[in-house]
ROKOLSE-312990 format. One record per residue (C-alpha): residue number from 1; residue in three letters; x, y, z. Coordinates in pm, 1 decimal, decimal comma, always signed. Example, Ala and Ser with C-alpha at 12.3 -4.5 7.8 and 13.67 -1.06 7.14 Angstrom:
// residues 2
@num:1; residuo:ALA; east:+1230,0; north:-450,0; up:+780,0
@num:2; residuo:SER; east:+1367,0; north:-106,0; up:+714,0
END
This chain:
// residues 308
@num:1; residuo:MET; east:-1943,7; north:-1459,4; up:+72,8
@num:2; residuo:SER; east:-1641,0; north:-1470,9; up:-186,1
@num:3; residuo:MET; east:-1477,1; north:-1126,8; up:-290,5
@num:4; residuo:THR; east:-1612,4; north:-980,5; up:-604,3
@num:5; residuo:ILE; east:-1457,5; north:-770,7; up:-907,8
@num:6; residuo:ARG; east:-1681,1; north:-520,0; up:-796,9
@num:7; residuo:GLN; east:-1583,8; north:-497,4; up:-437,3
@num:8; residuo:LEU; east:-1258,6; north:-430,0; up:-555,6
@num:9; residuo:LYS; east:-1357,0; north:-157,3; up:-802,3
@num:10; residuo:TYR; east:-1523,9; north:+1,5; up:-541,9
@num:11; residuo:PHE; east:-1257,1; north:-10,8; up:-264,0
@num:12; residuo:VAL; east:-1006,8; north:+126,7; up:-541,3
@num:13; residuo:ALA; east:-1176,0; north:+446,6; up:-621,4
@num:14; residuo:ALA; east:-1269,1; north:+525,2; up:-269,5
@num:15; residuo:ALA; east:-903,7; north:+467,2; up:-185,1
@num:16; residuo:GLU; east:-803,4; north:+702,3; up:-471,7
@num:17; residuo:LEU; east:-1047,6; north:+960,0; up:-460,2
@num:18; residuo:GLY; east:-1039,8; north:+955,3; up:-37,4
@num:19; residuo:GLN; east:-1406,1; north:+1030,7; up:-23,1
@num:20; residuo:VAL; east:-1677,0; north:+747,2; up:-57,0
@num:21; residuo:SER; east:-1918,8; north:+1019,3; up:-222,0
@num:22; residuo:GLN; east:-1642,9; north:+1110,8; up:-509,6
@num:23; residuo:ALA; east:-1592,8; north:+709,7; up:-555,3
@num:24; residuo:ALA; east:-1979,0; north:+695,2; up:-598,6
@num:25; residuo:ILE; east:-1979,2; north:+1009,6; up:-853,6
@num:26; residuo:GLN; east:-1715,5; north:+842,5; up:-1062,5
@num:27; residuo:LEU; east:-1846,8; north:+516,3; up:-1084,0
@num:28; residuo:ASN; east:-2215,8; north:+617,1; up:-1139,6
@num:29; residuo:ILE; east:-2366,2; north:+454,2; up:-854,9
@num:30; residuo:SER; east:-2502,6; north:+529,0; up:-499,4
@num:31; residuo:GLN; east:-2292,4; north:+610,4; up:-181,1
@num:32; residuo:SER; east:-2436,7; north:+328,8; up:-10,5
@num:33; residuo:ALA; east:-2368,9; north:+67,2; up:-281,2
@num:34; residuo:VAL; east:-1956,9; north:+182,5; up:-229,6
@num:35; residuo:THR; east:-2007,6; north:+181,3; up:+141,1
@num:36; residuo:THR; east:-2163,6; north:-171,1; up:+162,2
@num:37; residuo:ALA; east:-1901,2; north:-302,9; up:-67,7
@num:38; residuo:ILE; east:-1625,4; north:-194,5; up:+144,8
@num:39; residuo:ARG; east:-1801,2; north:-315,8; up:+451,9
@num:40; residuo:GLU; east:-1847,8; north:-642,4; up:+273,4
@num:41; residuo:LEU; east:-1444,0; north:-670,4; up:+205,9
@num:42; residuo:GLU; east:-1359,7; north:-570,4; up:+570,5
@num:43; residuo:SER; east:-1569,0; north:-852,3; up:+687,2
@num:44; residuo:LEU; east:-1381,0; north:-1087,5; up:+454,8
@num:45; residuo:LEU; east:-1045,9; north:-998,7; up:+561,4
@num:46; residuo:GLY; east:-1122,1; north:-958,3; up:+895,9
@num:47; residuo:VAL; east:-924,7; north:-597,2; up:+915,2
@num:48; residuo:ALA; east:-1041,7; north:-230,5; up:+875,5
@num:49; residuo:LEU; east:-916,0; north:-77,9; up:+522,2
@num:50; residuo:PHE; east:-1008,4; north:+263,1; up:+600,2
@num:51; residuo:VAL; east:-1001,6; north:+508,0; up:+920,3
@num:52; residuo:ARG; east:-1316,4; north:+698,5; up:+837,0
@num:53; residuo:SER; east:-1368,5; north:+1078,3; up:+941,2
@num:54; residuo:THR; east:-1567,1; north:+1355,4; up:+857,4
@num:55; residuo:GLN; east:-1336,0; north:+1506,8; up:+594,6
@num:56; residuo:GLY; east:-1326,4; north:+1106,7; up:+430,2
@num:57; residuo:VAL; east:-1124,9; north:+807,4; up:+400,8
@num:58; residuo:THR; east:-802,8; north:+730,7; up:+472,9
@num:59; residuo:LEU; east:-607,6; north:+383,5; up:+415,2
@num:60; residuo:THR; east:-501,3; north:+170,5; up:+730,1
@num:61; residuo:ASP; east:-168,7; north:+27,0; up:+695,7
@num:62; residuo:GLN; east:-364,2; north:-299,2; up:+621,5
@num:63; residuo:GLY; east:-557,4; north:-107,2; up:+358,3
@num:64; residuo:ARG; east:-243,4; north:+30,9; up:+178,1
@num:65; residuo:HIS; east:-107,0; north:-339,1; up:+156,8
@num:66; residuo:PHE; east:-443,9; north:-468,4; up:+29,3
@num:67; residuo:LEU; east:-455,4; north:-174,2; up:-260,9
@num:68; residuo:ASN; east:-134,3; north:-294,1; up:-406,2
@num:69; residuo:ASN; east:-303,8; north:-669,9; up:-386,7
@num:70; residuo:ALA; east:-642,8; north:-498,1; up:-575,1
@num:71; residuo:TYR; east:-424,7; north:-339,0; up:-824,2
@num:72; residuo:GLN; east:-271,5; north:-659,6; up:-936,1
@num:73; residuo:VAL; east:-600,6; north:-856,7; up:-928,3
@num:74; residuo:LEU; east:-764,7; north:-602,3; up:-1128,7
@num:75; residuo:ARG; east:-488,2; north:-606,5; up:-1368,9
@num:76; residuo:SER; east:-498,4; north:-1019,4; up:-1400,2
@num:77; residuo:VAL; east:-863,3; north:-983,9; up:-1505,9
@num:78; residuo:ASP; east:-779,5; north:-733,7; up:-1757,6
@num:79; residuo:GLU; east:-494,8; north:-923,3; up:-1894,3
@num:80; residuo:ALA; east:-753,5; north:-1237,6; up:-1877,9
@num:81; residuo:LEU; east:-1005,1; north:-1065,2; up:-2087,5
@num:82; residuo:ASN; east:-716,0; north:-941,4; up:-2331,2
@num:83; residuo:MET; east:-539,5; north:-1279,5; up:-2388,3
@num:84; residuo:PRO; east:-313,9; north:-1241,7; up:-2696,0
@num:85; residuo:HIS; east:-423,8; north:-1320,1; up:-3025,6
@num:86; residuo:THR; east:-114,3; north:-1376,0; up:-3191,4
@num:87; residuo:ASP; east:-95,4; north:-1282,9; up:-3532,7
@num:88; residuo:GLU; east:+233,6; north:-1414,7; up:-3695,6
@num:89; residuo:GLU; east:+114,8; north:-1320,1; up:-4058,6
@num:90; residuo:ALA; east:+65,0; north:-953,8; up:-3975,5
@num:91; residuo:CYS; east:+459,2; north:-790,5; up:-4054,9
@num:92; residuo:GLY; east:+653,6; north:-497,0; up:-4124,9
@num:93; residuo:SER; east:+800,1; north:-220,7; up:-3939,1
@num:94; residuo:VAL; east:+615,9; north:+127,1; up:-3825,2
@num:95; residuo:ARG; east:+776,0; north:+416,2; up:-3713,9
@num:96; residuo:PHE; east:+568,2; north:+555,9; up:-3413,1
@num:97; residuo:ALA; east:+601,7; north:+870,3; up:-3205,4
@num:98; residuo:ALA; east:+434,5; north:+982,4; up:-2879,0
@num:99; residuo:THR; east:+392,5; north:+1309,5; up:-2658,4
@num:100; residuo:TYR; east:+540,3; north:+1275,8; up:-2329,8
@num:101; residuo:THR; east:+191,1; north:+1208,8; up:-2148,8
@num:102; residuo:ALA; east:+110,6; north:+928,5; up:-2406,8
@num:103; residuo:LEU; east:+490,5; north:+748,6; up:-2395,2
@num:104; residuo:GLY; east:+478,4; north:+802,0; up:-1989,1
@num:105; residuo:TYR; east:+132,9; north:+712,2; up:-1860,6
@num:106; residuo:LEU; east:-48,5; north:+509,8; up:-2196,3
@num:107; residuo:LEU; east:+219,1; north:+337,1; up:-2437,7
@num:108; residuo:PRO; east:+407,7; north:+105,0; up:-2237,0
@num:109; residuo:TYR; east:+170,5; north:-163,0; up:-2110,4
@num:110; residuo:HIS; east:+4,1; north:-157,4; up:-2488,1
@num:111; residuo:LEU; east:+345,0; north:-190,6; up:-2638,1
@num:112; residuo:GLN; east:+422,6; north:-505,0; up:-2422,7
@num:113; residuo:ARG; east:+77,8; north:-630,8; up:-2564,0
@num:114; residuo:LEU; east:+140,8; north:-567,5; up:-2905,1
@num:115; residuo:ARG; east:+500,4; north:-730,0; up:-2897,6
@num:116; residuo:GLN; east:+271,4; north:-1068,3; up:-2756,1
@num:117; residuo:TRP; east:-28,0; north:-978,0; up:-3032,4
@num:118; residuo:TYR; east:+243,8; north:-945,4; up:-3353,1
@num:119; residuo:PRO; east:+562,0; north:-1080,3; up:-3303,7
@num:120; residuo:ASN; east:+678,0; north:-993,0; up:-3623,5
@num:121; residuo:ILE; east:+597,2; north:-622,4; up:-3638,5
@num:122; residuo:SER; east:+852,6; north:-401,0; up:-3552,7
@num:123; residuo:ILE; east:+795,1; north:-76,0; up:-3348,8
@num:124; residuo:ASP; east:+1039,6; north:+233,0; up:-3380,4
@num:125; residuo:LEU; east:+963,6; north:+437,7; up:-3102,1
@num:126; residuo:TYR; east:+1037,9; north:+827,0; up:-3057,7
@num:127; residuo:GLU; east:+879,8; north:+1077,6; up:-2799,0
@num:128; residuo:PHE; east:+831,4; north:+1454,8; up:-2939,9
@num:129; residuo:GLU; east:+643,3; north:+1766,2; up:-2867,1
@num:130; residuo:ARG; east:+333,4; north:+1792,3; up:-3068,0
@num:131; residuo:MET; east:+457,6; north:+2016,4; up:-3290,7
@num:132; residuo:GLU; east:+720,2; north:+1810,4; up:-3394,7
@num:133; residuo:ILE; east:+505,6; north:+1526,9; up:-3448,6
@num:134; residuo:GLU; east:+324,7; north:+1696,1; up:-3665,8
@num:135; residuo:ASP; east:+610,7; north:+1804,5; up:-3908,4
@num:136; residuo:LYS; east:+766,9; north:+1435,2; up:-3894,4
@num:137; residuo:LEU; east:+409,3; north:+1297,2; up:-3980,3
@num:138; residuo:LEU; east:+358,4; north:+1548,3; up:-4297,8
@num:139; residuo:ASP; east:+724,2; north:+1513,2; up:-4400,5
@num:140; residuo:GLY; east:+697,4; north:+1092,6; up:-4355,3
@num:141; residuo:SER; east:+946,2; north:+1092,8; up:-4083,9
@num:142; residuo:ILE; east:+727,2; north:+864,4; up:-3872,9
@num:143; residuo:ASP; east:+411,9; north:+660,0; up:-3948,7
@num:144; residuo:MET; east:+162,4; north:+752,4; up:-3683,7
@num:145; residuo:ALA; east:+167,5; north:+899,0; up:-3311,2
@num:146; residuo:ILE; east:-60,6; north:+915,5; up:-3018,7
@num:147; residuo:VAL; east:-99,7; north:+1259,2; up:-2945,4
@num:148; residuo:LEU; east:-331,2; north:+1472,0; up:-2740,9
@num:149; residuo:THR; east:-600,3; north:+1551,8; up:-3041,2
@num:150; residuo:ASP; east:-751,9; north:+1913,1; up:-2926,9
@num:151; residuo:ASN; east:-404,1; north:+2025,8; up:-2973,3
@num:152; residuo:LEU; east:-341,1; north:+1936,4; up:-3344,1
@num:153; residuo:ILE; east:-327,6; north:+2218,3; up:-3578,6
@num:154; residuo:ALA; east:-190,7; north:+2085,6; up:-3897,2
@num:155; residuo:SER; east:-505,2; north:+2030,7; up:-4128,1
@num:156; residuo:GLU; east:-335,9; north:+1737,5; up:-4313,5
@num:157; residuo:VAL; east:-291,6; north:+1579,0; up:-3977,9
@num:158; residuo:VAL; east:-582,8; north:+1352,2; up:-3908,5
@num:159; residuo:SER; east:-661,8; north:+1177,7; up:-3577,7
@num:160; residuo:GLU; east:-918,5; north:+892,5; up:-3449,8
@num:161; residuo:LYS; east:-989,4; north:+966,2; up:-3099,1
@num:162; residuo:LEU; east:-955,8; north:+655,0; up:-2859,6
@num:163; residuo:PHE; east:-1077,3; north:+822,2; up:-2529,9
@num:164; residuo:SER; east:-1106,6; north:+1133,4; up:-2310,1
@num:165; residuo:SER; east:-961,5; north:+1189,4; up:-1963,6
@num:166; residuo:GLU; east:-1189,8; north:+1405,9; up:-1728,2
@num:167; residuo:ARG; east:-973,2; north:+1668,8; up:-1591,3
@num:168; residuo:ARG; east:-1016,7; north:+1772,6; up:-1202,9
@num:169; residuo:LEU; east:-933,4; north:+1965,1; up:-933,5
@num:170; residuo:TRP; east:-612,9; north:+1841,0; up:-704,1
@num:171; residuo:ILE; east:-579,6; north:+1929,3; up:-364,3
@num:172; residuo:PRO; east:-383,8; north:+1851,4; up:-37,1
@num:173; residuo:SER; east:-571,9; north:+1615,0; up:+183,8
@num:174; residuo:HIS; east:-792,8; north:+1808,9; up:+434,4
@num:175; residuo:HIS; east:-783,8; north:+2152,4; up:+181,1
@num:176; residuo:ARG; east:-1056,7; north:+2352,0; up:+293,7
@num:177; residuo:LEU; east:-1221,6; north:+2315,1; up:-76,6
@num:178; residuo:SER; east:-1272,4; north:+1946,7; up:-12,0
@num:179; residuo:GLN; east:-1571,3; north:+2050,1; up:+191,8
@num:180; residuo:GLN; east:-1766,2; north:+2215,7; up:-45,2
@num:181; residuo:LYS; east:-2065,9; north:+2026,6; up:-227,5
@num:182; residuo:THR; east:-1991,5; north:+2207,8; up:-523,8
@num:183; residuo:LEU; east:-1675,8; north:+2390,1; up:-683,5
@num:184; residuo:VAL; east:-1645,3; north:+2629,4; up:-981,6
@num:185; residuo:LEU; east:-1349,3; north:+2807,7; up:-1107,3
@num:186; residuo:GLU; east:-1429,4; north:+3114,0; up:-912,1
@num:187; residuo:ASP; east:-1364,5; north:+2958,0; up:-580,7
@num:188; residuo:ILE; east:-1039,6; north:+2854,6; up:-701,6
@num:189; residuo:GLU; east:-909,6; north:+3175,2; up:-888,6
@num:190; residuo:GLN; east:-724,8; north:+3298,2; up:-568,2
@num:191; residuo:GLU; east:-593,9; north:+2974,8; up:-468,8
@num:192; residuo:PRO; east:-205,7; north:+2903,9; up:-537,2
@num:193; residuo:PHE; east:-203,2; north:+2722,6; up:-846,9
@num:194; residuo:ILE; east:+54,1; north:+2489,6; up:-992,0
@num:195; residuo:MET; east:+73,8; north:+2522,1; up:-1389,4
@num:196; residuo:LEU; east:+169,6; north:+2224,2; up:-1563,7
@num:197; residuo:THR; east:+330,9; north:+2320,5; up:-1916,0
@num:198; residuo:VAL; east:+432,6; north:+1992,3; up:-2044,6
@num:199; residuo:ASP; east:+217,1; north:+1894,1; up:-2380,1
@num:200; residuo:GLU; east:+96,5; north:+2223,2; up:-2358,1
@num:201; residuo:ALA; east:-111,2; north:+2167,9; up:-2053,4
@num:202; residuo:ASP; east:-100,6; north:+2558,4; up:-2005,4
@num:203; residuo:VAL; east:-246,3; north:+2629,2; up:-2339,6
@num:204; residuo:SER; east:-522,3; north:+2388,2; up:-2277,6
@num:205; residuo:ALA; east:-588,5; north:+2512,8; up:-1925,0
@num:206; residuo:MET; east:-593,3; north:+2884,4; up:-2022,8
@num:207; residuo:ARG; east:-852,6; north:+2794,8; up:-2265,6
@num:208; residuo:TYR; east:-1117,1; north:+2702,3; up:-1996,3
@num:209; residuo:TRP; east:-972,1; north:+2998,3; up:-1774,0
@num:210; residuo:CYS; east:-1016,1; north:+3274,1; up:-2032,9
@num:211; residuo:ARG; east:-1375,6; north:+3121,0; up:-2131,6
@num:212; residuo:LYS; east:-1488,2; north:+3250,0; up:-1807,5
@num:213; residuo:SER; east:-1236,5; north:+3573,2; up:-1812,5
@num:214; residuo:LEU; east:-1050,7; north:+3443,2; up:-1501,5
@num:215; residuo:GLN; east:-701,8; north:+3466,6; up:-1435,5
@num:216; residuo:PRO; east:-526,7; north:+3137,8; up:-1183,0
@num:217; residuo:ASN; east:-297,7; north:+3276,4; up:-932,4
@num:218; residuo:VAL; east:+15,8; north:+3069,9; up:-1075,0
@num:219; residuo:ILE; east:+278,6; north:+3052,2; up:-880,8
@num:220; residuo:LEU; east:+506,4; north:+2779,9; up:-1040,1
@num:221; residuo:ARG; east:+525,3; north:+2658,2; up:-1400,8
@num:222; residuo:THR; east:+646,7; north:+2348,7; up:-1428,2
@num:223; residuo:SER; east:+697,4; north:+2053,2; up:-1657,1
@num:224; residuo:SER; east:+737,7; north:+1800,7; up:-1425,6
@num:225; residuo:VAL; east:+374,4; north:+1595,1; up:-1324,9
@num:226; residuo:GLU; east:+575,1; north:+1466,2; up:-1045,9
@num:227; residuo:SER; east:+669,8; north:+1842,2; up:-927,2
@num:228; residuo:VAL; east:+284,1; north:+1931,4; up:-955,5
@num:229; residuo:ARG; east:+192,8; north:+1607,0; up:-767,2
@num:230; residuo:SER; east:+448,3; north:+1688,5; up:-488,3
@num:231; residuo:MET; east:+363,3; north:+2077,2; up:-407,8
@num:232; residuo:VAL; east:-1,4; north:+1988,6; up:-419,5
@num:233; residuo:ALA; east:+58,3; north:+1691,5; up:-171,2
@num:234; residuo:ASN; east:+255,5; north:+1923,2; up:+55,4
@num:235; residuo:GLY; east:+4,5; north:+2202,6; up:+56,5
@num:236; residuo:LEU; east:+173,9; north:+2426,1; up:-146,6
@num:237; residuo:GLY; east:-78,7; north:+2476,1; up:-414,0
@num:238; residuo:VAL; east:-343,7; north:+2344,6; up:-625,2
@num:239; residuo:ALA; east:-373,3; north:+2222,2; up:-985,8
@num:240; residuo:ILE; east:-621,2; north:+2119,7; up:-1271,3
@num:241; residuo:LEU; east:-506,4; north:+1810,0; up:-1444,0
@num:242; residuo:SER; east:-653,7; north:+1495,6; up:-1595,7
@num:243; residuo:ASP; east:-721,7; north:+1146,9; up:-1461,5
@num:244; residuo:LEU; east:-471,3; north:+995,9; up:-1669,9
@num:245; residuo:VAL; east:-212,3; north:+1155,6; up:-1494,1
@num:246; residuo:TYR; east:-393,0; north:+1156,6; up:-1125,6
@num:247; residuo:ARG; east:-209,8; north:+934,7; up:-888,7
@num:248; residuo:PRO; east:-341,9; north:+949,3; up:-525,9
@num:249; residuo:TRP; east:+36,8; north:+965,1; up:-362,4
@num:250; residuo:SER; east:+307,3; north:+1172,8; up:-389,6
@num:251; residuo:LEU; east:+662,2; north:+1047,8; up:-378,0
@num:252; residuo:GLU; east:+695,4; north:+1117,9; up:-16,6
@num:253; residuo:GLY; east:+385,2; north:+931,4; up:+52,9
@num:254; residuo:ARG; east:+131,6; north:+1220,7; up:+130,1
@num:255; residuo:ARG; east:-202,7; north:+1191,7; up:-20,4
@num:256; residuo:ILE; east:-357,3; north:+1407,2; up:-345,8
@num:257; residuo:GLU; east:-732,6; north:+1411,1; up:-338,9
@num:258; residuo:THR; east:-947,8; north:+1537,9; up:-691,6
@num:259; residuo:ARG; east:-1253,2; north:+1733,5; up:-687,3
@num:260; residuo:SER; east:-1504,9; north:+1747,7; up:-1000,0
@num:261; residuo:LEU; east:-1569,4; north:+2077,3; up:-1102,6
@num:262; residuo:ASP; east:-1916,3; north:+2229,4; up:-1214,7
@num:263; residuo:ASP; east:-1767,7; north:+2456,0; up:-1488,2
@num:264; residuo:VAL; east:-1727,1; north:+2307,0; up:-1855,8
@num:265; residuo:ILE; east:-1366,3; north:+2172,0; up:-1837,1
@num:266; residuo:ASP; east:-1260,3; north:+2000,8; up:-2158,4
@num:267; residuo:PRO; east:-1150,8; north:+1649,6; up:-2118,7
@num:268; residuo:MET; east:-803,6; north:+1552,5; up:-2212,5
@num:269; residuo:SER; east:-879,3; north:+1353,4; up:-2542,2
@num:270; residuo:VAL; east:-577,9; north:+1082,9; up:-2659,0
@num:271; residuo:GLY; east:-592,6; north:+957,6; up:-3024,6
@num:272; residuo:LEU; east:-398,2; north:+786,5; up:-3308,7
@num:273; residuo:ALA; east:-276,5; north:+1064,5; up:-3587,4
@num:274; residuo:TRP; east:-161,1; north:+1004,4; up:-3920,2
@num:275; residuo:LYS; east:-104,2; north:+1191,8; up:-4260,0
@num:276; residuo:ARG; east:-389,6; north:+1238,5; up:-4446,8
@num:277; residuo:GLY; east:-407,6; north:+998,9; up:-4745,5
@num:278; residuo:LYS; east:-135,7; north:+801,3; up:-4586,5
@num:279; residuo:THR; east:-123,6; north:+441,6; up:-4736,5
@num:280; residuo:PHE; east:-143,6; north:+238,3; up:-4410,8
@num:281; residuo:THR; east:+75,7; north:-73,2; up:-4434,0
@num:282; residuo:GLN; east:-4,7; north:-403,9; up:-4284,1
@num:283; residuo:ALA; east:+196,0; north:-300,6; up:-3976,5
@num:284; residuo:MET; east:+11,2; north:-30,1; up:-3904,1
@num:285; residuo:LEU; east:-333,7; north:-132,0; up:-3974,1
@num:286; residuo:ALA; east:-252,5; north:-425,9; up:-3722,8
@num:287; residuo:ILE; east:-145,4; north:-147,6; up:-3470,2
@num:288; residuo:ARG; east:-489,8; north:+97,1; up:-3537,5
@num:289; residuo:ARG; east:-685,9; north:-236,0; up:-3483,5
@num:290; residuo:TYR; east:-532,9; north:-353,0; up:-3176,8
@num:291; residuo:LEU; east:-598,9; north:+36,7; up:-3022,1
@num:292; residuo:GLN; east:-928,5; north:+50,6; up:-3165,8
@num:293; residuo:GLN; east:-1015,8; north:-285,6; up:-2982,4
@num:294; residuo:ALA; east:-852,2; north:-181,2; up:-2639,6
@num:295; residuo:TYR; east:-1040,9; north:+157,6; up:-2629,9
@num:296; residuo:LEU; east:-1326,5; north:+206,2; up:-2844,9
@num:297; residuo:THR; east:-1524,3; north:-184,5; up:-2791,2
@num:298; residuo:PRO; east:-1768,4; north:-155,3; up:-2524,9
@num:299; residuo:GLN; east:-1606,4; north:-451,8; up:-2323,0
@num:300; residuo:GLN; east:-1282,9; north:-296,3; up:-2328,0
@num:301; residuo:ASN; east:-1428,5; north:+12,3; up:-2213,2
@num:302; residuo:MET; east:-1580,3; north:-113,6; up:-1892,9
@num:303; residuo:ILE; east:-1282,1; north:-329,9; up:-1804,5
@num:304; residuo:ARG; east:-1072,4; north:-12,5; up:-1829,8
@num:305; residuo:ASN; east:-1297,7; north:+193,7; up:-1636,7
@num:306; residuo:THR; east:-1232,9; north:-121,6; up:-1380,8
@num:307; residuo:VAL; east:-834,8; north:-94,7; up:-1394,4
@num:308; residuo:LEU; east:-779,7; north:+279,4; up:-1418,7
END
């Protein structure tokens, strides 16, 4: 029997989420399919990748090592399916801005690929907050930006959504809420809540809390995603954040688990923004086409789900 991309994808989902059932939900497949794929991998490798318990699955030492290898394989598959289409005719410079979240969790990979695809396009990169990005788009200081589209205010700034990232509950390993089959905001209201503030995450959060006339028990407001990750992993509170910034381990090596909520929690939408009526240069068009291909075509959506 040969190892398959499907098996690796299912293994990674279970490793990141800590529960086979949650992995099945995220992958939109049956729980038995995930279990079978993991067992096939363990049989092929001759090692146990997980320790099973009633509360979920935890990676063994061999499992942690294999997870890194699985990430590398899936990334290689992504790169193979997205081989650079070098275009030396497209040229020019683009003043490109991004918010903290986009710059830290999204752009570096694509900037590297844009450099390969379009060697004669120069990208001047800036990090600004959303309000400053809108102002600079309007006054012409920058040409384009990657932003969280739901936060845009200026009517003269238009955007094209590239993808949405679901927001889920973050809890420490073995938290009491991990045993509940369904979760709503009322279940979380009294829990110590870590509120992220960067990129107006607190503003976005209060939209869904206020929609149900609820108030989170905020014990810390922080602009640091790593602080949220560490606080949750060490059992000091819970959080609701998007899958884009989720990582299964804190800096101390403690586990963070996620659970979907039955309430309507708006996803985090990420998109490309520019000034209404802006004349696109050859370089701007090339970047827009690249991002459309990376996020808006069926094949790329499929492989992005595989890799991420």
